[in-house]
N, C-alpha and C positions, 0 to 999 in steps of 0.2 A: 963906357965905352963897356965893364964885365957886364951892368944890367943889361946891353942888349947880347952880351955873351951870353950869358940865363935865358935869357930868352929864345932866342938860337937852339941851345943847346935844347930848353925842353920841346922842343918844338920839331927838331928834329926825334926827340926822343917821343913824339907821341906818334910821328907819323911809321915810325919804327913798329912800334905797335900793331899801331893799324895794318902794316902790309904784316905786321906775321898773320894777327887775326884774318885779315881776307884770304891769308898763304894757306891755313889752317881749316876754311869753308871752304874753300876748293878742293881743299885736298878731304876732308869730309865727302864732299858733296861728291867725289868718285870713285869712294868706294865700292862696294859692293854688296848691300844685308846678306845677312842668315837667310832662312825659311823661317819665319816666325816661332817663335816658340807660343804654341796652344795650352788654350786650358780651355774646356768645355767641363761645367757645374751643370748636371739635371739633378731634378729631388730624389727621383727614382729611376730605374733600370728602363725608364721609359725613353732615350737620346736620343731622338731624331733626326742630328747629329752629327755626325764625326769628323776629327782630325782629316781624313784625307779627303772625304769627300767636300771640306770645305777649300782645303785647297785647291783643290780639281775648280771649285765654282770662278774664285780667283782670280785663275789659270784663262779661262776662258773668258772673261774676263778684262784681262791684261792689264788686271791688279797689278800680275806679278807674273814676273816672265824674265830668262835666259838673261846673264847681261846686264839684268838691273841696276841705278846704281841710287845712292840714297836722294838722288836730287832728282830722280823719278819716283822715287816711292811714296804716295800721295797714301800720309795715313787718312786726313781728314776723309777721304775717300774711300778708302776699306772701309772706316768703319761705320761712316753712311750703308756703307753698299748691302754690309755685312746686315745691320738696324731693320734692316727692308724683307729681312729673311725672316720666312714666315713663319717658322720655327725658336726663334730668337725671341726673349723674352729682353733683356741689355746686353750690351754691348762695349768693351773700354780698348781702346788701340794707343798705342805709344810706343814710344823705343828711345833706345839713349843712343849715349858720342859713342862712335864707332858702327858695329854687323850687327850687333843686336836689336829685334824688339820683341812688340808681346802683344797677342791677341786674348780678349778675356772673355767668356760670353757664358751668358747665363740662357738658360735653352725653355722654351713655354713648357706646365706640366699637361696631361690634355687626363682628363680626368671622365670623358663622356666619349664611346665613340657613337654615332647616329650610321643609322641605314631608312633613310625615307621611303617613302611608299613610291619613290619617281623610281629608286634601285641605287642611286648616289650613296656616296659615303663621305662623311668629315667627323672632323672632333670636337669639339668642348673643350678648353684648359679651363686651367684653374681659376683667370681671371674674367672666364665667361666668354672670351674670343674666340669664336673658330679657325679653329685650322683643314686644310687641303690636308685629304690620306696623300700616304709617303706611298710611294713603289719601293722604296729599300727596306721602311721599314713598321710595324708595328706594334701598336701601345697595349700593353694591359689592361683592359679599362672595363670601367661599365662601359655594358653594347644597350644602346636602345634602338624599338625596330617598330612596326604597325603601320597604326595611321598618323604618318608624321610628316609634314607636307615644306616643312620647312629646307630652302634650298641655301647652300652654302651663300653664304656672302659674307662681306667684309665689318658689315653689322655686329656691335659684339649685345651679350646681354643688356648690361643698362639702358640701348639705344632702345632696346625692345620696352621694357617696365615704363621707360620715358615715356614713352606713345603710346599713348591710347587706343590707335589706329590698330597699332603693329599687336597690342597685345591682345585685346577678340579673338588676332586670327594667327597667332604664331607658338609653338609650343616653347622654342628655346627656354627661354626664364625661367618654368615648371620643368622642364629635364636637368636646368643646370643650378636647382633648388633640391633635388632628390641625388643625384651624383655628389655634388659636391659636400653633400652630407655622408653618403655612405663611405667618400673618399678619406675620410675624417674620420671616422668612429671603427676600431675593431672587432669589432664582431661584425659589421656588415658588410665589411671586407671581403672579411671569407663566407662570409653567408649569401649576400647577393651576385649575382651573374647578368643576369638580364632582367630587362625592361619592358613591356609591352602597351605600348600606347590603345587601346581601346576603340572602336567607335564611335562609342558613348562619351569618349575622351577621359577614359578612366584607365589609371598609370597598375599596370598588372605585373605585381618583381618575378621574376619563375628564381629560388636558392637554386645552391649550389649541393647543397645537403637536401638531401625527401627530395620528393616530386609534387609538394604541394603547390598549386594557386593563390600570390598573395592577392590580395584586392585592395590595393593603396588607392584609388580612385584618383580627385585633384590634388594642386601642390601650388595654392594661388599662395602658398604666402611660406617665408619661413618658422612662422609658427605654426603655421596646418603643418607642414612635413615634419618640425621636430617633436609636436607631442603627437602624430601618427610616429615616429620611428618610437620614440620614448612604451606604448602602450607593447608594441609590437616585441618590444626587450624585456616587457614586464613578463610577454608570453611567452615567450621564448625562453627566458631563467627562472618562472615558475613551473611552468603547467610543462612544457616537450620532456623536462627528465622523466614525471613520473604517468604522462600518458604515452609516450617517445616520436617515434617521428613517425610512425606509418598509422597514426591512427586518425589525424586528417587528409582531407584533400582541397577544401579550403579555406583559407583565413582569411579577415577582412576585416581592416579595419577603418574604411571606404566611411564611415558615420561617426560624428561627433562623440567621445567619451565611452568607441564601443567596440569589440572584441568580438565578433560572430564568426564560428567555425563550423563547417561543412564536416561532418565524418564520414568516413568513405562507406559502402551500398546504400548512406539513406539519398 
């Protein structure tokens, strides 16, 4: 008899615990969450997405709305939607018990702005992905223009490099090699502002200091780009301090192992 009584007591206790948890879940589901705690990280000042813009987009998608309850807050769907935003590199959305929830975002870093020969403009990020131009934000990056036929698409630089038919007609991989080098080099970050692609497929660098024309030539490989910039570094460190900025109107590193300079008046 006592054994059965103990069993009944244990069962009642279990039922009581279950009821408490169910009630707690129901109460938790009915609570109205606060606005999210948003953290947006950009590697530099080029932030293409603000907290206000993010909240506005989520509200337009009806992922956040007045009177919303925890039960109606779908953090998995919100994370999926944010991850598809073009400015976003990675995102994490999570919440605690109660009313607090969090959105943590790392933004893409643009390293080049491209103006193609059709008058269209878009960005290239540090991972070689194209980004559409923003109506609200601009980024301080290297600017490319001239005989660039590449249109905006979802293809990345790695897609082009791994496709021989694309490599022969597209210039994004060359543009990426140049801009990736410049954005990581303290000297050329301050020195080079624009790059122009001529009809003969030579890249021409336009410096921010001085008015020399720097004939860079092709950029078919990382090794070629690094070697040409190293030659330019030697010239700017060893020749310019003695010759001055105004002496040369053209500097060429187009040919292997050479720096060819044209003086003004010649």
